[in-house]
C-alpha positions, 0 to 999 in steps of 0.5 A: 496499581498492577496492570492486567493483561488482556490474557489475564483479564480473560482468564479472570473472567473465565474464573469468575464465570466458573465461580458463579456456576459453583455458587460463589458469592458475588461481591461486585456488580458485573461491568457493562459490556463495551459498546460495539463499534459498527465498522466503516461502510456498514449500515449505521456505521461511519461512511467515507467521504467520496471523491473523484470517480466516487472513490473513498477518501479519508477527509470527512470535511467536518474536522474528522477523518476516517482511515485509510489515508490511502486506499488500495495498495500503498504499503511501507509508507515513507513520509517527508516533512519539507517545511510546510509541504509533505511528501510520501511514497510507497513500495511499488514492487514490479510496477513501473514507472514506480515510486509515485511521490504524493504531495500534501499540505495538511496530511489528509489530502494528497495529489501525485507529483511524479513517478521517480523510478523509471528503470526496472530494477526488480521488485521494489520494497520499502523505500526511504524518502529523505531530504538532506542539505537541500537534495532529495534522496530515495533509498530503494531496496530491490529483490532482483538481479542483483538483490540490494539497495539503490539510491536515486536523487534530485534537486527538485522533488518533481525531478528529474531524478538521477539514474539508480546507483547500486549500494550493495547490501544484498542481504538487507532490506528496508533502509531507514536514513539517519543523521547522527549528533555528529553529522554522520549519515547512516542507513539503518537496516533490517534485523537491527543492522546499520551501515555508514554512508559517505557525506554525499549519501551516495556510497556506503563506508565499511560493512554493515554492523549489528547495533540493536537486538529488537524487542521480542513479543511473548512466545505464544503470540500468533505471528507470521515470523519475527522478521525485524524490518522497516527501521525508521529513525526520528530525532525528538528532544534529547533522543533518537527514536527507532521504530521497527516492524516485527511479527511478519507483514502478512499471515495471521491478522494479529502478527504485524506490530510496531515497536520502539527503542531510543538512544541519546546517541545515534551510536547507541545503546538502544533502550526498548520502549516499556510499552511495546508493542505500540501498535498491534491488531489484537483480534481477527474481528478488528477492521484493520489487520496486520498493522505495522511498519510505522514512521513518525511525522510532525503535523502542521500544528506541531502535533505528531502522527504516525503513518503505517499500513494494514490490511482491510478485514476481508480484503487482502485483495486490496493490498496493504493500505496506508493508515494515519494514527495520532501520536501522543508524547508521554511524560516518561519521554516515550510516545503512544498511538491514540487512534485505537483500532482506527475503525472510527472517525478521528479528529483531523490534523490541524493547521495545514492548508487543505487541497484536492485529494486523489486521482481520477482513474477514468481516462479520456486519453488526451494525455499519456499518464504512464507513471502516476496513473497507469503502470506496466507490470514487469516491463522490458526496457523499451516497454513505454514505446508500446503506448501512445495517445492521439485523439482520445485513444490509447494505442497499445502495441501487442506483446506476448500471448496473454496477460501473463506475458504482455506486461498489462497496464494497471491501476491502483483501485482502493474501493471494495466494489467498483466498475470500469469499462472502455471501448476496445478495438483490435487489428487482425491477429490481435487479442485484447481485453480487461483484467483484474491482475495480481501477478503473471500467475494469478489474474482473471479477465475477459478478452477477445480476438476477431472470432472468439472471446477468451476467458481468464481465470486463476491465471489460465485460459478457461473458455473461448465462446464465439465473439459475435461483435468482431474486432470492436466492442465495449467491455464492462467489468464489475468487481462487487466485493469479490464477485466479478462479472462482465458485460459487453456492448456492440453499440458503445454502451447503449445496450449490454449483454451479460457474459455468461461466466462470472467468478469469485476472487477473494483468494487472489492475494498474498496469503495464497500467492505470495508477492505482497501485491494487490488485485489491480484493474487494467487492460492488455494487448497481446498477439499481433498488431495494435489494440486501441482503447478509448472512453475508459471510465471507472466508478467506485460503487 
């Protein structure tokens, strides 16, 4: 039977309607319209399970799951199967400590283990987490000074992790580690290149070489850029499979995609999959946009899965979220993703051991949770010394003049609506408050000094109305599907007053500002002295 593409099918449909208008005879009954799937979260559609702080989670508890696997900004997932254990981490860009490693036994429920990278190298892009001969490695591409790839290693996943070692490779990103049939170690790189590693994995040998010309999509497709990146190598049966992302990470929702090639040798030649692209958002109407950058992983029951990222329709502000897609190996030795557009519940992975999922974003400040929970933005080498906890209070020494230059402390929140609030106390000359922070040039929030509020919007100061409460107050921030407003209280939250400036923040995202980040809730301390934060509570709505 001849395949009919989506484009040809549409053309035939249009031709058919034109024929009917012209009085052409009808030879077959029209096919019934495909049922419309109600997207997640809508009335009548599937609903997420709820976990800590009422945050959404994938595991529905009835043998099914509903994407995202990791809500909020968890892009470029790199996943490792280590016996019965799974570990995963993501790009963390300018947030430090970074490269938070999560652990699971069932592929669905995850808990943070540690933040492996503590030294600010620059903006961390798609990393690679692997284990080789008993040692864990993280290969880390960085946009910084200099650009290039670093490696850190540890003998236990919990660490301690080594100091970063620079490998060069300043013209490449997204390393994917592979071990050849001859035991040789390699990093596959963007644009179809690779470079050999020494046997210990801590240095490169020779120069990068071009080994693969990635498959090209039709020239009339709407994409951001060709941008071959994120090569991941999986050995299965007699083949090495290379999974690559093309089409650009953001931009048009239909741009990003997953392609595959295979070879019986790590040295090639590489044969393109005849079914490319294996994943691609087809329409702006789909729930998950810009799906791509995939890695294959064997499930607990011996079945196969892919993790990749995508943007939630209408919520670029949440960054690229991690998605889980079932994989089927086909009779021709290739594979396909079977989850469709991932907007509906799917059968959960079988055979694993379920554990708790997620991390509370509320904080009683009994311990200092910098790394897995809180991250500094573009911190200086001694930034961590600014923060300390005692008696349920976080003390944060002032830095800079505003969120833009104070290295705020930020969280990753993965819900489309949420509230967070805390008590804040400042010293003379201090200014502190709450923020929704994309980067140093795009954020909003509400702060105060002892005489006036300070309103932040578009990354600038917008207003300084009088502060009637002095140096201590409780502030509550609500982000209700991009509508942001603030309340403040002088009696610890018993009574509230509405701050008279709200804002709409749906444009605080990559396609406006660049940077591949997300809009993150957080706190800041600027000016002079030390600000104290306590009773921080977060609730997804």
